[in-house]
N, C-alpha and C positions, 0 to 999 in steps of 0.2 A: 230408334235413336231420337226422333222428335219428342217422343213421350219423355225420355230421360232428360232432354234439354228443358222441356216445360217444367218438369219436377224440380230441376235445379233453379230455374227462374222463380218458381213459386216459393222456394225456401232459400233465398239468397244468403241469409245470415249464416246458416249452417254450412252451406256450400263454400262460402268465402272463408269461413273459419277453418274448414278442413283443408282448403287450398293453402292458406297462410301457415297453418300449423305444420303440414307436411313439408312445405318448401323450406321453412325455417329449420326444422329438425334435420332435413336432408342436408342443408347447407352446413349445419353444425357438424354432422357426421363427416362430410367431405373435408371440412376444415381440419378435423382431427386426423383424418387419414393423411392429408397433406403434411401436417405437422409431424406425424410419425415418420413419414417418408424422409422429411428433412432431417429429423433426428438420426435416422439410420444412416443417411448419407454423411452427416457430420461425424458420426461414430466411426464409419469406415475411413473417412478422411483423416481423422485423428490417429487411428490405428496404422494407417499407411504412411502418413507424412510427418507425424510428430517425431522430433529428433530427441532421442534419449541418449544423452552424452554420458559416457563412462570414463572416469578419470582415475588413474593410478596415483596414490598418495603415499605418504609415510604411514606407519601403523596407526598414528593418532589422527590422521585425516587433516592435518594442519597444512602441510606443504605438498605441492605437486610439481615443483621444479628442483633441479639439481639433486635428483634422487639417487643417482649412480646405481641404477637398477642392474642387477645381474642379467646376463644374456638369457637365462632360463625364462624370464618374464616375457621378453619379446618373442622368444621361440614358442612359448606356450600360446601367446595371442595369435601368432601367425600359423600355427600348426592345424592341420585338418582334424586331428583328434583332440585339439585343444579348443580355443575360442574362435578359430577362423570362420566356422559356419554362422557365427553370431555377429561378426564384425564387418563394418564398412567404414570408410573415411578414417582409416588408421592414421594417427598423427604421433610421430616420435621425434625427439630432438636429441642431439648430442652436443656437448659443450666442451671447448678447449680454451685454455687461457693464453693470453698474450703476455710474454715477458718483455719483449721489445719488437719493433718492426721497422723496416727500411723501405724507402722508395728511391729507385735509381741510386742505390748504394748509400743513400743518406738516411740517417736515423730520424724517424718521425717523432716529433714532440709537439705538444700543444693541442693534440686531438685526444679527447677523453674516450678512448676505445680500449676496452679491457679484455675482450674475449671474442671468439668466433663461434657462432651458433649454427649447427646444422639442422635444417628443417626438412621434413618429408612433405610438407604441405604449407601453403601460406597461412592457413588457419592455426598453425602451431604457435604463432607469435603475435603479440598485440601490435607489433610494428607493421605487419603485413596482413592481418586479418581485417577484412572490411567490416565485420561486425563490431569491431572496436575502433573504427575510424582509420585503420591502417591501410596503406597502399604502397606498392613498389613499382618500379619501372625498369625494364630490361628488354633487350632485343632477343634474348634467348627464350624460345618457347618451352613451356613446362620447366621453368628454371630449376625448381626444387626437386625435380625428378631426374636430374642429370647426375653424372658422376665426374664431371669436369672440375678442375680446381679453379673455380670462379667464385666471386663473392659480390654482395651488395654492400654499399657503404651508406652511412647516414647522409641525408640530403644536404646537410650543412657542410659535409666534407667532400661532396662529389665534384665541386668545381676544381678542387685541388688535386683530386685523385682520379679523375675521369680517364679511362683508357690505360691507366698505369698497371704495372705488375708489382705486387707487394711481396716483400720477403718477410714472412712472419715467423718469429721464434715462438713456437707453440709449446705449451706445458700441459701434460696429462696428470691427473690426480693419482695415477698409478705408475709404477716403475716396471721396467722390463729387464729381467735377469739382474736385478740389483743395480743397474746403471741409471744414469740420469734420464728422466722422462722428457727432456727438452730437446727440440731439434728444429731446424729451419725448413720452411715450406713456402713455395711460391703460389700466389693466388692472383688471378687477373681480375681487375675491377670491371664488372659487366653491367653495372646499373646502380640504382640507389633506392632506398626506401624513404618515405616521407617522414619528416621529423628530425629530432636531434638525439637519437639513441646512442648507446655506448657499446654497441656490438656490431661486428661484421656478420652478415648472414650468408650462408652457403648451402648447397645441396646436402641433404643428410647423408647420402651414400658416400660422398667425398669425405666428409668429416669423420664418419665412422671408420673408413679405411685409413685416414690420416691418424686417427687416434689409435688404431690397431698397430700401426707402424711405430708408435711411441710406447705402447704397452700391449702385452698379450691378453689383456682383458677387454672383452667386448661389453659395452655397457650402453644404456640410454639414460638420459637425464629427466625426461618426461615422456609419458605414454598416455594416450587417450584415444577413444574411438566412439563411433555411433553404433547403436544396435540396429542391425539390418532387418529385424522382424520383431516388432514391439509385442507380439503375442507370445514371444518366447523369453520374456524377462525372467520368470521363475526358473526356467531351464538354464539360462545363463548364470544366474546366481548359484544354483546348485553346483554347476560345473566349476565355476571360478573359485568359490569359497571352499569347496571340498578338496581341490587339488593344489592350489598355489597361493591364492590371495587370502587376506583376512578382512574382517569387517572393521573398518576404522572406529576407534573409540578413544576419547581423550585420555583415559587412564591405561591404554593398552601398552603392554610390554612385549608384544609379538615381534618375532624376527621377520615376519612376512610383510610385504608391502600391502597397503590397504587398497581397496577398490571402491570408489564412490559411484553409485549408479543413480543418476538423476531422474528417477521415475516417479517422484512424488506428485509433480504437477500433472504428469500423464495419467497416473492412477486416479487423481482427483477429477480430471475431465471425463475419463471413462465412467467413473462411478456416477457423476452427475448426469451424463447423457443416458446411461443405462436406466437410472431411476426415472428420468423423464419419460423414457420409452415405456417403462412399466406403467407409469401413471396414465399415459395416453391410452395404452391398451385397455386399462380398466375403464376409462371414460368411454371408449368405443363400445365395449360390451354393455355398459349402462345405457348408452345411446340407443343401441339396437333393442334392448329390453323396453326402453321408453317408447320406441316406435311402435312396438306391439300394443302397449297401453294407449298410445295416442290413437291408433286405429280402432281399438276397442271403444275408447271414449267417444270418438266421432261417430262410430257405428251405432253406439247406444243412443246418442242424441238424435241420430237420424231416424231410427225405428221407433223411438218413443212417441207415442201419440198417433202412430200410423196403423194401429191394430185393426180398426174398422176398414181402412183402405185395403190392407192385405187380405182381410176376410172376404171383402167384396170381390177382389180379384180372384181369390181361390174359388169362390162360389160361381164366378163366371167362367170357370174352367182353366184358369191359368195354373200350370203345374208348379210344384215347389221349385224345381230346377230353373224354370223360366223366370219365376218371380225372384229367385236368388240372383240371377244374372242381371235382371233389371235394377234391383236395389244396389247391387255392387257397382254397376255402371254409373248409377246416379251418384254414389258416394266416392267413386274413384276417378271420374273423368277429370275434374279440376285438379285434385291432388296429383294425379299422374302427369298432367301437363306441367305443374309446378316442379315436380321431382325431375322430369325430363329436362326442363330448362336449367335447373341447378346442375344436373349431371353434365350437360353440354358446356355451361359457363365455367364450371370448375374442372372440366376435362377429366371427369371421373364417372363415366357411364356405368362401370361395373359396380362402384360403390352406390350410385343412385339406384341401380337395379336391386341390390341387396336390401337397401332401405325400403324400396317399394314392396318387396316380397314380405318383409316384416310388417309393414303397414297393412298390407292386404290380409295377412293372417289375423291381425287384430280386428279388422273390420268384419271378416268372415265369422269370427267368434261371436260377434254381436248380431249378425244378420241371419245366420243359418237357422236358429230356432224359430223366430217368428215367420220366416219364409217357408218353413217346412211343416209348421203346425197346422192342423186342420182348422177350417173356418169356425167350427163349433167351439173348439178349445180356445181359439183366439178371442172370440166374443166373451167366453167365460172369463178369460184373463182380464179383458177390458172391464167387465163388471166387478 
């Protein structure tokens, strides 16, 4: 060991060069592995958490409200043999119009409220969706998942209507058995939503049942949902467009409702991350190949000009194997320390070990021939 250390001290430039080169390239490789790991984690995060919103529209893709969708659409979305396996956060609304309304038997006027909107979730309306700055206040837990005849009024009207029971004359766009589709219904004011909207808001189940009592037609006015597994986009499209929905187009004359699947941003992110990962994988392979050449280059610099020394050692009885180990120890001691330090600092001992193996193979390719050649041949080569 002392002989090896003396050899390193006697040739400090080559020794330090090998140390710096091995440490730098090992650091580069570890950095690439870290970046690739981060890209994979981001890719998985996008696949798991990116929200792909699917919105039902008219055939031309222009309007997504007041669609008066036939019940077959909601049934298809909720059915296990339909889109249910793909759907989460289902959002549906049903709208009924107000012809007139009363509080304590007095007709209300001066408040610009024209309809009552049933929501299955707060995100169904800009009035209550936090993403659009909406908010509502009520003491009823899971308000929009109730089936009670309760409603929220605009904040500007809450002071006048708080705790009141409203008698609403509601109108359905459909008729029942040829009769008028207008009838009175009582709703209790249970809270308010912020702002000065023109609608009353109520639980979807309540409004759907109320609408059915006015008309024998079950319908929804808007329908949207989030894809529950982003890896199944193509499967969802095939199922939806083959059976009931159409692809929206500005010039469409289809009788089917359109379905807009907001996957463009998702696909763009997946493509970008996938391409980044492929580029990093190529750089990792190149880095490992370069580590072989780095070892070969350092080994070549180390054995160049040492022919007489090796011939003398072989003449004194040092075997080729022993000489090989001595030369390798001389060339690998400092680089091994540098690689080990990088592996510990970067918390990637396995990557550092793989780099060291490639570096070792490169050095061995340069060292094996002069270490195992006979003294006579070494001196002939020197001449």
